[in-house]
Structure formats: C-alpha cells, structure tokens
C-alpha positions in Angstrom: -42.5 -115.4 -53.0 -45.3 -114.8 -49.8 -48.6 -114.5 -49.4 -51.6 -114.0 -51.8 -50.5 -111.7 -55.2 -53.3 -111.7 -57.5 -56.9 -112.9 -58.4 -56.9 -114.6 -61.8 -60.4 -115.2 -61.8 -63.7 -115.5 -60.0 -66.1 -118.3 -60.3 -69.6 -117.5 -60.9 -69.9 -119.2 -56.8 -67.8 -116.9 -55.7 -70.6 -114.3 -56.7 -73.4 -115.8 -55.2 -71.3 -116.9 -51.8 -70.0 -112.9 -51.2 -73.6 -112.0 -51.4 -72.4 -109.7 -54.8 -74.7 -111.4 -57.1 -78.3 -112.0 -56.2 -79.5 -116.2 -56.1 -82.7 -117.0 -57.2 -84.0 -116.6 -53.3 -82.9 -112.7 -53.8 -85.1 -112.4 -56.9 -88.5 -114.1 -55.0 -87.9 -112.2 -52.2 -87.8 -108.9 -54.7 -90.3 -109.7 -56.5 -92.7 -110.6 -54.1 -91.9 -106.9 -52.4 -92.3 -105.5 -55.7 -95.9 -106.7 -56.2 -97.0 -105.7 -52.8 -95.4 -101.8 -53.0 -96.8 -101.9 -56.9 -100.5 -102.9 -54.7 -100.0 -100.1 -51.6 -99.0 -97.4 -54.9 -102.2 -98.2 -56.9 -106.1 -96.2 -56.3 -107.7 -99.2 -58.4 -109.1 -101.7 -55.3 -109.2 -104.6 -58.7 -106.0 -103.7 -59.2 -104.6 -104.0 -55.9 -106.6 -107.2 -54.7 -104.7 -108.9 -58.2 -101.2 -108.0 -57.0 -101.5 -108.6 -53.4 -103.4 -112.4 -54.5 -100.1 -112.9 -56.9 -97.3 -111.8 -54.4 -99.5 -114.0 -51.7 -99.5 -116.9 -54.2 -95.7 -117.0 -55.3 -94.7 -116.8 -51.6 -96.6 -119.9 -51.0 -94.6 -121.4 -53.6 -91.5 -123.4 -52.2 -88.5 -120.9 -52.5 -86.4 -123.2 -55.2 -89.1 -123.4 -57.3 -90.1 -119.8 -57.7 -86.2 -119.5 -57.6 -86.5 -122.2 -60.5 -89.1 -120.2 -62.3 -87.6 -116.7 -62.6 -84.0 -117.4 -63.2 -85.6 -119.8 -66.3 -87.7 -116.7 -67.4 -84.5 -114.9 -67.3 -82.7 -117.4 -68.8 -84.7 -117.8 -71.7 -85.1 -121.3 -70.5 -88.9 -120.4 -70.4 -90.7 -119.8 -73.8 
C-alpha cells in the first residue's frame, strides 16, 4: 500500500492552521470592522461617536486579551 489513502480525523488546531476556522484575532478584527461599519451607517451623531469609541477601545487592547474575551463570551466562559 503506497501513499495516503484517507483521513481519519481532523484536530481543532488543523482548522486554525489551514484558515478554515477563524481564531480569536480574526473575530476581534471582525468585531472592530463591524463597529466601524455600523458607525458609518448610522445618522445619529451620538451613536456614531459611541460606536467609533468602542471600535477604538477594542483595537487598543492587545489582540490576545481581546480574542480571549471574545472567545470566552462565545463559549459561555463569561456570564
């Protein structure tokens, strides 16, 4: 028998390494971009300011801290 004949399983790390599953940094970037887009779409100047401040605050937090918080929130680690 020569060569690879099949794959029996894929680890969670494989999804991250291949880019098939977003990691915490991807989620952080997506959240920041979503807040900025929401700010661009609203006509309320106060809401626009709050959304831009939120995006700015998240972008100032280190990626590892922000991704950890987002991951914890998604997986139920934060109540």
